[in-house]
N, C-alpha and C positions, 0 to 999 in steps of 0.2 A: 528460496531464502526468505528471510523476514527482516525485520527491524528497520527502524525508521530513522534513527539518527545516532551519531556518535554522542558520547556523554557531553561534550562541550557544545553540541548543537541542539540540545534538548529544548523543547518548548515548555510552557507552564505545566502542561499535562503530565510531565514526567515526574510522577510521585509514585513510590512503590508502597502499596498496601496490599499484600497478598491476602485474599479472602478465600478460605478453603472451599466453601460451597460454590464459588464462582469458577473454580478450576476443575480440570479433569481429575486430578488427584491432589490431595493436600500435602504440603511439605513445608518444612521450616525455611524461613528466609534467613540467609546468612547475614551477619552484622554488616559486612562490607556492602552488600546489596542495599540494605536499608540506608546506610550512610550515603551511598552513591546517589540514590534518588532524592534523599533529603537535600543534599547539596545542589542537585539539579533544580529542584523546586525553588530553592532560595535564589539561585542565580537567575532563573527565569522570572521570578517575582521582581527582582531588581530591574531586569531588562524590560519587562512588559508592563509592570505596574499592577497594583492590586485589582483595579476595576476590570482591566482587560483580561487578567488571569482568571478571575472569578467568572467572567462572561464566557470564556472558553470552556471552563469546567462545566458550567451549567448547560451550555449548548450541547456538549457531547453527552452528558448524562441524560438530557432530555431526548436527544436523538435516539440513543440506545433504548430508552424506556418506551418510546413510541413504536419502535420497530422490532421489539422483542430480542434485543441484543444484550450480550454481556461481554462488552469489549473495552471496558473503560481502563483497566489497570495495565501498566506496562509489564513486560515479562522478559526475562533473560532467555537467550537461545542456548540450547544444549546440543552437543554433537550427536548426530544420528548414526547409529551403527549401520543402518541400511544404506547410508550414503558415504562410503569410505573416502570418496574423492571430494566431499564437501569441504570447502575452505572456511573453517570456522573464523579465521582472522578477517574474512571479508564481510561477515554478517553483522548487522545492526540488531540491537534489542528490539523486541516488538513494542510498538506503540500505535494505538488507533489514530487514523488520520482525522483532522478537523473536518467534519462532514459539511460544514458551511462553505469552506473554501473549495473542497472537492466538488461539491454540487455546482458551485458558481462556475468553475472552470469547465466541467463536463457539459453544462447547459449551454455553453457558448459554441459547442460543436454543432454542425448542421444536423437537423432532425433526421434526415435520410441516412447520414453516416451512423448515427446512434441506433437506427433500426436495422441496418444491414451489416455493420462491422461486428467482429467478435471482440469482446472486452476481455483483456487479459490482465489480471492483477498479479504482478510478481511480488511474492512475499505477502500473500493475502492475510496472514496472521489469523485473527479471530473473525474476520469476515466483514468488517465495517466498510472497507473499500468496495467489496462486492455489493453490499447493500446500497451504497451510494450509486453504483453503476446501474442497479435495477431501477432505482428511483429516477435516474436520468434518462431511462428509456431503452437501455440495452436489453436485448432478448437472448443473446448467446454470450455467456460469461464463463470464464475459466479462471480459477484461482490456483496459483502455483505456490506451494508451501513445503519447505523441507522438514518442518517439525510435525510429526504425527499428532502430538497432543494439540497443537494449535489448529491443525487442519480439522481435527475432530470437533474442537470448539466452534470452528467456523461452520461446520455442517449443522451443529445444534443451533447456533445463532441465527441461521438463515431459514429455519423451519417456518417461522411466522410469515416471512416475505414470500416463501415458496407457495404457501397457501393463498396469500393475497394476490399473487401474480402467477397463476398456474401455467401461463403461456411461456414463462421464462425457463430457459435451460441453463442450469448451473453445474459445472463440473470442477471439482477440486482435486488436483493432482498432487500427490505427496512425492516430491522429488526435488533434487538440486536444480535450481533455475538454469544453471549452465547446460543441463542436459535436455531441457524442455524444448520441443519443436512446436512452434505455433501452427495452428491449422491454416490451410490455404484460404485466401481471400483477404479482404481489408481488415486491418487490426486497429484497435485503440488500446494502446498499452498504458497501464496505470502503474506508476511507481511512487511510493512514498519513501524514498531513499532506503531501499531494502538491503542493498549491499554495495560494496565498493571493490576496488582492486581488479584482480584477474576475473572474478566472477562477473562483474559488470562488463568488463571488456568482452568476454565471451558472449554474453547476452546481446550486447549491442552489435557485435559482428553477425550474429544469427539474424537479428532484426534487419540489419542493413541488407543482408542477402535476400531476406523475404521481400524487402521493398523493391527488388529488381523485378518481382512478379506482381505484387499487389501493394497498394498504398499502406503506409504505416504512420499513424499519428501517435505521439507519445505525450501523455499528461504526466508531468514530472513535478512532484511536490517535494520541497526541500532538496533542490536539484544540485547536490554536491558533485555529481558526476557529469555535469553538462558537457564538459569538454570531450568526453568519450564519444558522445553522440555527434558533436560538430566534427570531430576528427574522422568520422565514418560517413560524412556526407549528409547528415540531417540538417535541416534548416529550422531556425527558431522563428515561429510565427506569432507568438504572443507571450507576454510576461506580466506577472502580477506584482503589485508594489512590494518593494523589498526583495524581489526575486523569490517570493514564497513558492511560486509555481510557474512552470513554463509549459508551453505547447510547442512541440517539435514535430517535424514531419519529414518523410522521405518517400520517394517514388512518385507516381502520377497521382496527385492529390487534388481535391476539390478547391476551387478558388472562393468558395463560400465562407471560409474561415475569415 
């Protein structure tokens, strides 16, 4: 799955300006989409303030430029014919995660965990979360994305980092997150509020089952589905101001956190 927040949960970065050469295929943006993101931007501006909003935009643009990414603009999710069971109502629109916040949280995880665990980005979108995972020191990374177009963009976006970090293994799987089976061994699961509802419930159930064999750490940004994890035995270990991000865990986990 993908997408990061419901319309009323958008951050300043939710501005819709589709640029044809930055997408797999150019297409016209419907008026309702333009209006939607314009309203989101105005609401976020009132909430965050001009200085903070501009700072977020500049930081994300700069991050993408440094690492060869084209992940700035939000994007609506379309139903994929290849996934007939995909619950469109559970999906959030794509939006790239704030790399500063994501790196700050991931860098708090123990170094040995980052070198040994598999990093799984549910709803990897255009690949910015995977890029952050690489920079945080993970060597085995999996992106799960239901949108073939977004997954293709992610592959393109990560080419520069693949060349800079040849020791890193990145696998992007195009499928419904509810069907994805994580690999054996310790996991660090990365979520930027990619989905809600039954899809989230099924993913959490699978992760809870995985935790009976291997430790599972969850880095959850914009954690609208926090209760689903707590209901399945996950423990909250850390929280960032304003609950922007949480670290949850389950199974036999390190006390170094």
